[in-house]
DRENPA-3360 file (N, C-alpha, C; in nm, 2 decimals, always signed):
BEGIN
1 = MNAFKGFA = -0.81/+6.25/-15.58/-0.92/+6.18/-15.66/-1.03/+6.29/-15.69 ~ -1.08/+6.30/-15.80/-1.19/+6.37/-15.84/-1.31/+6.33/-15.75 ~ -1.38/+6.43/-15.70/-1.48/+6.42/-15.60/-1.60/+6.33/-15.67 ~ -1.61/+6.32/-15.80/-1.71/+6.26/-15.87/-1.67/+6.11/-15.92 ~ -1.56/+6.07/-15.88/-1.50/+5.95/-15.93/-1.56/+5.82/-15.88 ~ -1.61/+5.82/-15.75/-1.67/+5.71/-15.70/-1.77/+5.73/-15.59 ~ -1.89/+5.67/-15.60/-1.99/+5.67/-15.49/-2.08/+5.56/-15.52 ~ -2.18/+5.53/-15.43/-2.27/+5.43/-15.44/-2.37/+5.43/-15.34;
9 = FVMAAIIF = -2.48/+5.39/-15.36/-2.59/+5.38/-15.26/-2.66/+5.26/-15.27 ~ -2.73/+5.22/-15.16/-2.80/+5.10/-15.16/-2.96/+5.12/-15.15 ~ -3.03/+5.04/-15.22/-3.18/+5.05/-15.21/-3.23/+5.15/-15.12 ~ -3.17/+5.16/-15.31/-3.24/+5.28/-15.31/-3.35/+5.25/-15.31 ~ -2.74/+5.87/-17.21/-2.77/+5.75/-17.28/-2.67/+5.65/-17.25 ~ -2.75/+5.51/-17.18/-2.67/+5.41/-17.13/-2.62/+5.31/-17.24 ~ -2.50/+5.30/-17.25/-2.42/+5.20/-17.35/-2.40/+5.07/-17.28 ~ -2.46/+4.96/-17.31/-2.45/+4.84/-17.24/-2.30/+4.77/-17.27;
17 = FNTSDCLS = -2.26/+4.72/-17.15/-2.13/+4.64/-17.15/-2.15/+4.51/-17.12 ~ -2.24/+4.47/-17.02/-2.25/+4.33/-16.97/-2.40/+4.29/-16.98 ~ -2.43/+4.21/-17.05/-2.57/+4.17/-17.06/-2.57/+4.00/-17.07 ~ -2.47/+3.97/-16.99/-2.47/+3.81/-16.98/-2.58/+3.75/-16.90 ~ -2.60/+3.63/-16.91/-2.71/+3.56/-16.84/-2.68/+3.52/-16.71 ~ -2.56/+3.50/-16.67/-2.51/+3.46/-16.54/-2.38/+3.51/-16.51 ~ -2.35/+3.49/-16.37/-2.23/+3.51/-16.32/-2.13/+3.41/-16.36 ~ -2.00/+3.44/-16.36/-1.89/+3.34/-16.39/-1.88/+3.26/-16.26;
25 = EQEIELCV = -1.81/+3.15/-16.28/-1.79/+3.05/-16.17/-1.72/+3.13/-16.05 ~ -1.61/+3.21/-16.10/-1.54/+3.27/-15.98/-1.63/+3.38/-15.91 ~ -1.71/+3.45/-15.99/-1.80/+3.54/-15.93/-1.91/+3.48/-15.83 ~ -1.95/+3.36/-15.88/-2.05/+3.28/-15.79/-1.97/+3.25/-15.66 ~ -1.85/+3.18/-15.68/-1.79/+3.14/-15.55/-1.76/+3.26/-15.46 ~ -1.72/+3.37/-15.51/-1.69/+3.49/-15.43/-1.83/+3.54/-15.36 ~ -1.94/+3.53/-15.44/-2.06/+3.58/-15.39/-2.11/+3.48/-15.27 ~ -2.11/+3.35/-15.29/-2.15/+3.26/-15.19/-2.06/+3.27/-15.05;
33 = NAHNTLRA = -1.92/+3.29/-15.09/-1.83/+3.31/-14.98/-1.86/+3.43/-14.88 ~ -1.89/+3.54/-14.96/-1.92/+3.66/-14.90/-2.05/+3.64/-14.80 ~ -2.14/+3.59/-14.86/-2.27/+3.57/-14.78/-2.24/+3.49/-14.67 ~ -2.18/+3.37/-14.68/-2.17/+3.27/-14.57/-2.07/+3.31/-14.48 ~ -1.96/+3.39/-14.52/-1.87/+3.44/-14.41/-1.94/+3.54/-14.32 ~ -2.03/+3.61/-14.38/-2.10/+3.71/-14.29/-2.21/+3.64/-14.20 ~ -2.28/+3.55/-14.26/-2.36/+3.48/-14.18/-2.31/+3.40/-14.07 ~ -2.18/+3.35/-14.09/-2.11/+3.26/-14.00/-2.06/+3.34/-13.88;
41 = LHVNTPSL = -2.09/+3.48/-13.88/-2.04/+3.57/-13.77/-2.17/+3.56/-13.66 ~ -2.28/+3.50/-13.70/-2.41/+3.48/-13.62/-2.43/+3.35/-13.56 ~ -2.47/+3.34/-13.44/-2.50/+3.20/-13.40/-2.63/+3.16/-13.46 ~ -2.62/+3.01/-13.48/-2.73/+2.93/-13.53/-2.78/+2.99/-13.67 ~ -2.69/+3.03/-13.75/-2.71/+3.07/-13.88/-2.65/+2.99/-13.98 ~ -2.72/+2.90/-14.05/-2.66/+2.81/-14.15/-2.61/+2.89/-14.28 ~ -2.54/+2.82/-14.37/-2.50/+2.88/-14.48/-2.60/+2.87/-14.59 ~ -2.58/+2.96/-14.69/-2.68/+2.96/-14.80/-2.62/+2.88/-14.92;
49 = QWDDAIAA = -2.71/+2.82/-15.01/-2.67/+2.76/-15.12/-2.72/+2.84/-15.24 ~ -2.61/+2.83/-15.34/-2.65/+2.90/-15.47/-2.75/+2.82/-15.55 ~ -2.85/+2.90/-15.61/-2.95/+2.84/-15.69/-2.95/+2.91/-15.83 ~ -2.93/+2.83/-15.93/-2.92/+2.89/-16.07/-3.05/+2.94/-16.12 ~ -3.17/+2.89/-16.09/-3.29/+2.93/-16.13/-3.32/+3.07/-16.07 ~ -3.28/+3.09/-15.93/-3.30/+3.22/-15.86/-3.21/+3.33/-15.92 ~ -3.09/+3.28/-15.95/-2.98/+3.37/-16.00/-3.03/+3.41/-16.15 ~ -3.10/+3.34/-16.22/-3.15/+3.38/-16.35/-3.25/+3.49/-16.34;
57 = KAQAYALK = -3.33/+3.47/-16.24/-3.44/+3.57/-16.21/-3.37/+3.72/-16.16 ~ -3.28/+3.69/-16.08/-3.20/+3.82/-16.03/-3.12/+3.88/-16.15 ~ -3.06/+3.81/-16.24/-3.00/+3.86/-16.35/-3.09/+3.94/-16.45 ~ -3.21/+3.87/-16.48/-3.31/+3.94/-16.55/-3.36/+4.07/-16.49 ~ -3.38/+4.08/-16.36/-3.42/+4.19/-16.31/-3.31/+4.31/-16.30 ~ -3.18/+4.26/-16.29/-3.07/+4.36/-16.29/-3.07/+4.43/-16.43 ~ -3.09/+4.35/-16.53/-3.09/+4.41/-16.67/-3.21/+4.50/-16.68 ~ -3.32/+4.46/-16.62/-3.44/+4.55/-16.63/-3.41/+4.68/-16.57;
65 = LLKDHRGK = -3.35/+4.68/-16.45/-3.31/+4.80/-16.38/-3.22/+4.89/-16.47 ~ -3.12/+4.83/-16.53/-3.03/+4.90/-16.62/-3.10/+4.95/-16.73 ~ -3.19/+4.88/-16.80/-3.26/+4.94/-16.91/-3.37/+5.04/-16.88 ~ -3.43/+5.02/-16.76/-3.52/+5.12/-16.72/-3.46/+5.26/-16.69 ~ -3.33/+5.27/-16.65/-3.26/+5.39/-16.63/-3.20/+5.46/-16.76 ~ -3.22/+5.39/-16.87/-3.16/+5.45/-16.99/-3.22/+5.59/-17.01 ~ -3.13/+5.69/-17.04/-3.17/+5.82/-17.07/-3.21/+5.90/-16.95 ~ -3.22/+5.84/-16.84/-3.28/+5.91/-16.72/-3.15/+5.98/-16.63;
73 = KGTKLVHD = -3.18/+6.08/-16.57/-3.07/+6.15/-16.50/-3.05/+6.09/-16.36 ~ -3.15/+6.06/-16.29/-3.13/+6.00/-16.15/-3.14/+5.85/-16.16 ~ -3.12/+5.79/-16.03/-3.12/+5.66/-16.01/-3.22/+5.63/-15.90 ~ -3.32/+5.54/-15.91/-3.42/+5.50/-15.83/-3.44/+5.35/-15.84 ~ -3.40/+5.29/-15.73/-3.40/+5.14/-15.72/-3.54/+5.10/-15.67 ~ -3.61/+5.03/-15.76/-3.75/+4.99/-15.72/-3.75/+4.83/-15.71 ~ -3.81/+4.78/-15.61/-3.81/+4.63/-15.60/-3.90/+4.58/-15.70 ~ -3.87/+4.45/-15.74/-3.94/+4.38/-15.84/-4.08/+4.34/-15.78;
81 = TNSKGLGE = -4.18/+4.39/-15.86/-4.32/+4.37/-15.82/-4.38/+4.22/-15.85 ~ -4.28/+4.16/-15.92/-4.32/+4.01/-15.96/-4.21/+3.92/-15.90 ~ -4.20/+3.94/-15.76/-4.09/+3.85/-15.69/-4.14/+3.73/-15.66 ~ -4.26/+3.70/-15.66/-4.32/+3.56/-15.63/-4.27/+3.49/-15.50 ~ -4.26/+3.57/-15.40/-4.23/+3.51/-15.28/-4.08/+3.52/-15.24 ~ -3.99/+3.58/-15.33/-3.85/+3.58/-15.31/-3.82/+3.71/-15.23 ~ -3.71/+3.70/-15.14/-3.67/+3.82/-15.08/-3.57/+3.88/-15.18 ~ -3.54/+4.01/-15.16/-3.46/+4.08/-15.25/-3.39/+4.20/-15.21;
89 = NLYWGDNA = -3.26/+4.21/-15.24/-3.17/+4.32/-15.21/-3.11/+4.38/-15.34 ~ -3.10/+4.51/-15.33/-3.07/+4.59/-15.45/-2.95/+4.68/-15.41 ~ -2.87/+4.69/-15.51/-2.74/+4.78/-15.49/-2.71/+4.85/-15.63 ~ -2.68/+4.98/-15.63/-2.64/+5.04/-15.74/-2.50/+5.11/-15.70 ~ -2.41/+5.12/-15.80/-2.28/+5.20/-15.78/-2.24/+5.25/-15.92 ~ -2.17/+5.37/-15.90/-2.12/+5.43/-16.01/-1.96/+5.47/-15.98 ~ -1.87/+5.39/-16.04/-1.75/+5.40/-15.99/-1.64/+5.35/-16.10 ~ -1.52/+5.39/-16.08/-1.42/+5.34/-16.18/-1.36/+5.22/-16.14;
97 = KPATCPKA = -1.40/+5.18/-16.01/-1.34/+5.05/-15.95/-1.47/+4.95/-15.96 ~ -1.45/+4.83/-16.01/-1.57/+4.75/-16.02/-1.64/+4.72/-15.89 ~ -1.79/+4.73/-15.92/-1.86/+4.68/-15.80/-1.89/+4.54/-15.81 ~ -1.89/+4.47/-15.71/-1.89/+4.32/-15.70/-2.00/+4.27/-15.61 ~ -2.02/+4.14/-15.61/-2.12/+4.08/-15.52/-2.07/+4.09/-15.39 ~ -1.94/+4.08/-15.35/-1.89/+4.09/-15.22/-1.91/+4.23/-15.17 ~ -1.88/+4.33/-15.25/-1.90/+4.46/-15.22/-2.04/+4.50/-15.17 ~ -2.13/+4.46/-15.27/-2.28/+4.49/-15.24/-2.31/+4.41/-15.11;
105 = TLSWYNEI = -2.28/+4.29/-15.09/-2.32/+4.21/-14.98/-2.26/+4.27/-14.84 ~ -2.14/+4.32/-14.85/-2.08/+4.38/-14.72/-2.16/+4.52/-14.70 ~ -2.19/+4.58/-14.80/-2.26/+4.72/-14.78/-2.41/+4.69/-14.72 ~ -2.47/+4.59/-14.77/-2.60/+4.55/-14.71/-2.58/+4.50/-14.56 ~ -2.47/+4.43/-14.54/-2.46/+4.36/-14.40/-2.42/+4.48/-14.31 ~ -2.35/+4.58/-14.35/-2.31/+4.69/-14.25/-2.42/+4.77/-14.20 ~ -2.55/+4.75/-14.24/-2.66/+4.81/-14.19/-2.67/+4.75/-14.04 ~ -2.60/+4.65/-14.00/-2.62/+4.60/-13.86/-2.60/+4.70/-13.76;
113 = KDYDYSTA = -2.52/+4.81/-13.80/-2.48/+4.91/-13.69/-2.61/+4.99/-13.66 ~ -2.72/+4.98/-13.75/-2.84/+5.06/-13.73/-2.95/+4.96/-13.67 ~ -2.92/+4.83/-13.65/-3.02/+4.74/-13.62/-3.03/+4.74/-13.47 ~ -3.16/+4.73/-13.41/-3.18/+4.72/-13.26/-3.25/+4.57/-13.24 ~ -3.17/+4.48/-13.18/-3.21/+4.35/-13.16/-3.33/+4.36/-13.07 ~ -3.33/+4.45/-12.97/-3.44/+4.45/-12.86/-3.57/+4.48/-12.93 ~ -3.58/+4.56/-13.04/-3.71/+4.59/-13.09/-3.73/+4.53/-13.24 ~ -3.62/+4.48/-13.29/-3.63/+4.42/-13.43/-3.66/+4.53/-13.53;
121 = RSKNLKAV = -3.61/+4.65/-13.50/-3.63/+4.76/-13.59/-3.50/+4.85/-13.60 ~ -3.50/+4.95/-13.69/-3.39/+5.04/-13.70/-3.38/+5.12/-13.56 ~ -3.27/+5.15/-13.53/-3.23/+5.24/-13.41/-3.26/+5.38/-13.45 ~ -3.25/+5.42/-13.58/-3.25/+5.56/-13.61/-3.32/+5.59/-13.75 ~ -3.42/+5.49/-13.79/-3.50/+5.51/-13.90/-3.42/+5.49/-14.04 ~ -3.29/+5.45/-14.02/-3.20/+5.42/-14.14/-3.24/+5.26/-14.17 ~ -3.21/+5.24/-14.31/-3.24/+5.10/-14.36/-3.17/+5.00/-14.28 ~ -3.25/+4.89/-14.25/-3.17/+4.77/-14.20/-3.22/+4.63/-14.26;
129 = GHFTQVVW = -3.32/+4.66/-14.35/-3.37/+4.54/-14.42/-3.28/+4.45/-14.50 ~ -3.18/+4.52/-14.56/-3.08/+4.46/-14.64/-2.99/+4.36/-14.55 ~ -2.95/+4.41/-14.44/-2.88/+4.33/-14.33/-2.96/+4.22/-14.28 ~ -3.09/+4.23/-14.25/-3.16/+4.13/-14.20/-3.20/+4.02/-14.31 ~ -3.20/+4.05/-14.43/-3.21/+3.96/-14.53/-3.09/+3.86/-14.55 ~ -2.98/+3.93/-14.55/-2.85/+3.87/-14.57/-2.83/+3.76/-14.46 ~ -2.87/+3.78/-14.33/-2.85/+3.69/-14.22/-2.97/+3.62/-14.18 ~ -3.07/+3.64/-14.25/-3.21/+3.57/-14.21/-3.19/+3.41/-14.20;
137 = RNTIRFGV = -3.21/+3.36/-14.09/-3.17/+3.22/-14.06/-3.24/+3.12/-14.16 ~ -3.37/+3.15/-14.17/-3.45/+3.04/-14.24/-3.44/+3.06/-14.39 ~ -3.36/+3.16/-14.45/-3.33/+3.16/-14.59/-3.23/+3.05/-14.61 ~ -3.24/+2.98/-14.72/-3.15/+2.87/-14.75/-3.10/+2.87/-14.89 ~ -3.16/+2.94/-14.98/-3.10/+2.95/-15.11/-3.11/+3.10/-15.18 ~ -3.01/+3.12/-15.27/-3.01/+3.26/-15.33/-2.94/+3.27/-15.44 ~ -2.96/+3.36/-15.52/-2.89/+3.39/-15.64/-2.87/+3.54/-15.66 ~ -2.77/+3.57/-15.76/-2.75/+3.71/-15.78/-2.71/+3.74/-15.92;
145 = GIAVAKSR = -2.76/+3.86/-15.97/-2.74/+3.91/-16.10/-2.67/+4.05/-16.11 ~ -2.59/+4.07/-16.20/-2.52/+4.20/-16.21/-2.52/+4.25/-16.36 ~ -2.57/+4.37/-16.37/-2.57/+4.44/-16.51/-2.48/+4.55/-16.50 ~ -2.41/+4.57/-16.61/-2.30/+4.68/-16.60/-2.32/+4.76/-16.73 ~ -2.29/+4.91/-16.72/-2.30/+5.00/-16.83/-2.22/+5.11/-16.80 ~ -2.18/+5.17/-16.92/-2.10/+5.31/-16.90/-2.17/+5.40/-16.81 ~ -2.11/+5.48/-16.73/-2.16/+5.57/-16.63/-2.24/+5.69/-16.73 ~ -2.35/+5.71/-16.69/-2.43/+5.82/-16.75/-2.36/+5.96/-16.73;
153 = KYAQYGNK = -2.29/+5.98/-16.62/-2.24/+6.11/-16.58/-2.08/+6.12/-16.59 ~ -2.02/+6.01/-16.56/-1.88/+6.02/-16.53/-1.80/+5.93/-16.61 ~ -1.84/+5.88/-16.74/-1.77/+5.80/-16.82/-1.63/+5.85/-16.85 ~ -1.61/+5.98/-16.85/-1.49/+6.04/-16.88/-1.38/+6.01/-16.79 ~ -1.42/+5.96/-16.66/-1.33/+5.92/-16.56/-1.31/+5.77/-16.56 ~ -1.35/+5.70/-16.65/-1.36/+5.55/-16.67/-1.46/+5.48/-16.58 ~ -1.56/+5.55/-16.54/-1.67/+5.51/-16.45/-1.76/+5.41/-16.52 ~ -1.81/+5.31/-16.45/-1.92/+5.24/-16.50/-2.02/+5.22/-16.40;
161 = EYFIVAKY = -2.16/+5.21/-16.43/-2.26/+5.17/-16.34/-2.29/+5.03/-16.32 ~ -2.32/+4.99/-16.20/-2.35/+4.85/-16.16/-2.47/+4.83/-16.10 ~ -2.57/+4.76/-16.15/-2.69/+4.73/-16.08/-2.68/+4.58/-16.04 ~ -2.68/+4.56/-15.91/-2.67/+4.43/-15.85/-2.80/+4.38/-15.78 ~ -2.85/+4.27/-15.81/-2.97/+4.21/-15.75/-2.95/+4.08/-15.69 ~ -2.99/+4.07/-15.57/-2.98/+3.94/-15.50/-3.12/+3.90/-15.46 ~ -3.15/+3.78/-15.49/-3.29/+3.72/-15.46/-3.28/+3.60/-15.36 ~ -3.36/+3.59/-15.27/-3.35/+3.48/-15.17/-3.47/+3.40/-15.14;
169 = SPQGNFYM = -3.46/+3.28/-15.11/-3.56/+3.18/-15.09/-3.53/+3.09/-14.96 ~ -3.63/+3.08/-14.87/-3.76/+3.15/-14.86/-3.71/+3.31/-14.82 ~ -3.81/+3.40/-14.85/-3.77/+3.53/-14.83/-3.75/+3.56/-14.67 ~ -3.67/+3.66/-14.65/-3.64/+3.70/-14.52/-3.74/+3.84/-14.48 ~ -3.72/+3.89/-14.37/-3.81/+4.00/-14.33/-3.96/+3.97/-14.34 ~ -3.98/+3.86/-14.32/-4.13/+3.82/-14.31/-4.16/+3.79/-14.17 ~ -4.30/+3.84/-14.13/-4.34/+3.80/-14.00/-4.49/+3.80/-14.00 ~ -4.55/+3.70/-13.91/-4.69/+3.69/-13.90/-4.75/+3.82/-13.83;
177 = TGHRLRDY = -4.86/+3.86/-13.86/-4.92/+3.98/-13.80/-4.93/+3.97/-13.65 ~ -4.86/+4.06/-13.58/-4.85/+4.07/-13.43/-4.73/+4.00/-13.37 ~ -4.65/+3.94/-13.47/-4.53/+3.86/-13.40/-4.41/+3.90/-13.46 ~ -4.39/+4.03/-13.49/-4.26/+4.08/-13.55/-4.15/+4.05/-13.47 ~ -4.15/+4.09/-13.34/-4.03/+4.06/-13.26/-3.99/+3.92/-13.25 ~ -4.10/+3.83/-13.23/-4.06/+3.69/-13.22/-4.00/+3.64/-13.35 ~ -4.07/+3.68/-13.47/-4.00/+3.63/-13.60/-3.86/+3.68/-13.62 ~ -3.84/+3.80/-13.58/-3.72/+3.86/-13.62/-3.61/+3.81/-13.52;
185 = TENVQPRK = -3.65/+3.78/-13.40/-3.56/+3.73/-13.29/-3.51/+3.59/-13.33 ~ -3.61/+3.51/-13.39/-3.58/+3.38/-13.43/-3.48/+3.38/-13.55 ~ -3.50/+3.47/-13.63/-3.42/+3.46/-13.77/-3.31/+3.56/-13.78 ~ -3.30/+3.66/-13.70/-3.18/+3.75/-13.71/-3.11/+3.73/-13.58 ~ -3.02/+3.63/-13.58/-2.96/+3.59/-13.45/-2.83/+3.68/-13.42 ~ -2.80/+3.70/-13.29/-2.69/+3.77/-13.24/-2.55/+3.72/-13.30 ~ -2.46/+3.81/-13.29/-2.33/+3.77/-13.33/-2.26/+3.68/-13.23 ~ -2.16/+3.61/-13.27/-2.09/+3.53/-13.19/-1.99/+3.61/-13.11;
193 = PGAVTPSL = -1.96/+3.57/-12.99/-1.86/+3.66/-12.90/-1.74/+3.67/-12.99 ~ -1.68/+3.79/-13.00/-1.55/+3.81/-13.06/-1.56/+3.83/-13.21 ~ -1.69/+3.81/-13.26/-1.71/+3.82/-13.41/-1.66/+3.96/-13.47 ~ -1.58/+3.95/-13.57/-1.52/+4.08/-13.64/-1.57/+4.08/-13.78 ~ -1.63/+4.19/-13.83/-1.67/+4.20/-13.96/-1.55/+4.21/-14.05 ~ -1.54/+4.11/-14.15/-1.42/+4.13/-14.24/-1.42/+4.24/-14.33 ~ -1.31/+4.28/-14.38/-1.30/+4.39/-14.48/-1.34/+4.34/-14.61 ~ -1.35/+4.44/-14.71/-1.39/+4.38/-14.85/-1.27/+4.31/-14.91;
201 = EVLDPSPC = -1.15/+4.36/-14.86/-1.04/+4.28/-14.93/-1.03/+4.14/-14.88 ~ -1.08/+4.11/-14.77/-1.08/+3.96/-14.72/-1.19/+3.89/-14.79 ~ -1.30/+3.96/-14.81/-1.42/+3.89/-14.88/-1.40/+3.87/-15.04 ~ -1.31/+3.96/-15.08/-1.29/+3.96/-15.23/-1.14/+3.98/-15.25 ~ -1.05/+3.88/-15.24/-0.92/+3.90/-15.28/-0.87/+3.88/-15.41 ~ -0.98/+3.86/-15.50/-0.96/+3.83/-15.65/-0.88/+3.95/-15.71 ~ -0.93/+4.07/-15.69/-0.85/+4.18/-15.76/-0.73/+4.23/-15.68 ~ -0.62/+4.13/-15.70/-0.50/+4.15/-15.61/-0.41/+4.27/-15.68;
209 = TNYIGDTT = -0.45/+4.39/-15.63/-0.38/+4.51/-15.67/-0.34/+4.60/-15.55 ~ -0.26/+4.69/-15.58/-0.23/+4.80/-15.50/-0.32/+4.92/-15.54 ~ -0.42/+4.96/-15.47/-0.52/+5.05/-15.51/-0.44/+5.19/-15.55 ~ -0.34/+5.23/-15.47/-0.29/+5.35/-15.50/-0.15/+5.34/-15.58 ~ -0.13/+5.22/-15.63/-0.02/+5.19/-15.73/+0.09/+5.13/-15.67 ~ +0.18/+5.04/-15.75/+0.28/+4.97/-15.70/+0.40/+5.06/-15.65 ~ +0.42/+5.17/-15.73/+0.53/+5.26/-15.70/+0.50/+5.32/-15.56 ~ +0.39/+5.38/-15.55/+0.35/+5.45/-15.42/+0.37/+5.35/-15.30;
217 = CSKYLGWG = +0.31/+5.24/-15.31/+0.32/+5.14/-15.20/+0.46/+5.10/-15.17 ~ +0.55/+5.09/-15.27/+0.69/+5.06/-15.25/+0.76/+5.17/-15.17 ~ +0.72/+5.29/-15.21/+0.77/+5.41/-15.14/+0.73/+5.41/-14.99 ~ +0.60/+5.39/-14.96/+0.55/+5.38/-14.83/+0.64/+5.27/-14.74 ~ +0.65/+5.15/-14.81/+0.73/+5.05/-14.73/+0.87/+5.09/-14.71 ~ +0.94/+5.16/-14.80/+1.07/+5.20/-14.81/+1.08/+5.30/-14.70 ~ +0.98/+5.38/-14.67/+0.98/+5.49/-14.56/+0.96/+5.44/-14.43 ~ +0.93/+5.29/-14.42/+0.92/+5.24/-14.29/+0.77/+5.23/-14.24;
225 = IKCDGDYA = +0.68/+5.25/-14.33/+0.54/+5.24/-14.30/+0.50/+5.09/-14.31 ~ +0.47/+5.03/-14.21/+0.46/+4.88/-14.20/+0.31/+4.85/-14.23 ~ +0.30/+4.71/-14.28/+0.17/+4.66/-14.31/+0.09/+4.64/-14.19 ~ +0.17/+4.61/-14.08/+0.11/+4.55/-13.96/+0.13/+4.65/-13.84 ~ +0.17/+4.77/-13.87/+0.18/+4.88/-13.77/+0.07/+4.97/-13.75 ~ +0.09/+5.09/-13.72/-0.02/+5.19/-13.68/-0.10/+5.22/-13.81 ~ -0.05/+5.19/-13.92/-0.13/+5.22/-14.05/-0.19/+5.09/-14.11 ~ -0.19/+4.99/-14.03/-0.23/+4.86/-14.09/-0.36/+4.87/-14.17;
233 = SYMKTKCF = -0.46/+4.94/-14.11/-0.58/+4.94/-14.18/-0.58/+5.01/-14.31 ~ -0.50/+5.12/-14.32/-0.48/+5.20/-14.45/-0.40/+5.11/-14.55 ~ -0.29/+5.05/-14.50/-0.21/+4.98/-14.58/-0.29/+4.85/-14.65 ~ -0.37/+4.79/-14.56/-0.45/+4.69/-14.61/-0.55/+4.72/-14.71 ~ -0.59/+4.85/-14.71/-0.71/+4.88/-14.81/-0.61/+4.94/-14.94 ~ -0.51/+5.02/-14.92/-0.45/+5.09/-15.04/-0.33/+5.00/-15.09 ~ -0.27/+4.93/-15.02/-0.15/+4.84/-15.07/-0.18/+4.69/-15.04 ~ -0.29/+4.65/-15.08/-0.34/+4.50/-15.05/-0.23/+4.41/-15.10;
241 = KACGHC = -0.18/+4.42/-15.23/-0.09/+4.34/-15.28/+0.05/+4.35/-15.21 ~ +0.10/+4.45/-15.21/+0.23/+4.49/-15.15/+0.25/+4.43/-15.01 ~ +0.13/+4.43/-14.93/+0.14/+4.38/-14.80/+0.11/+4.22/-14.79 ~ +0.10/+4.16/-14.90/+0.10/+4.02/-14.90/-0.03/+3.95/-14.86 ~ -0.14/+4.03/-14.89/-0.26/+3.98/-14.85/-0.33/+3.90/-14.96 ~ -0.28/+3.87/-15.07/-0.31/+3.79/-15.18/-0.18/+3.73/-15.24;
% end
């Protein structure tokens, strides 16, 4: 694969493809499921509810981010200065493969590896605020918006750019002066014993495809490479359909 074909980073001439006012019913269902599946890995952490009004604000800001980058070379994700008390997570991707709410949510959640529960801060100065917002116990409602455009750099490879905005209420990552550890300890709960972070394919089974192609996956299976053997992780990612995961 060309080295430039796919990459993404988190909070951090455009031709518009998607300027819709909201996500589809299927996208909303996947988004809610992704958030709540990950929150369910933590003790005493209730599910989130989708909020159409919050989603509309998230969609508006996703479109603003897309428009603000028109004609610019780099990508700089800046938080909404008019958030009015809502928490916010931002994601940008440039890829031939669609970026989705589950993909962004899992990317935010994976910051857990850098989070120190004993100090309620990052272990290594890497970002952890996206993770803590996803699992913040006192957050109860959220909405997400997605804006899509042709890639400014790699359109020749079929790439598109994705700006994904999630807004949360009540906002997470909030603490009273002098009470950071207490507030984070109360709201960022530990994982349940035996909890395992699901793969993206589990969170988003809708694109039921074989990423490396039906023919290649059939060859692998014919060569005796099993879906549940030593290469299970690889096969699950590359031959999702052929291995019967959807």
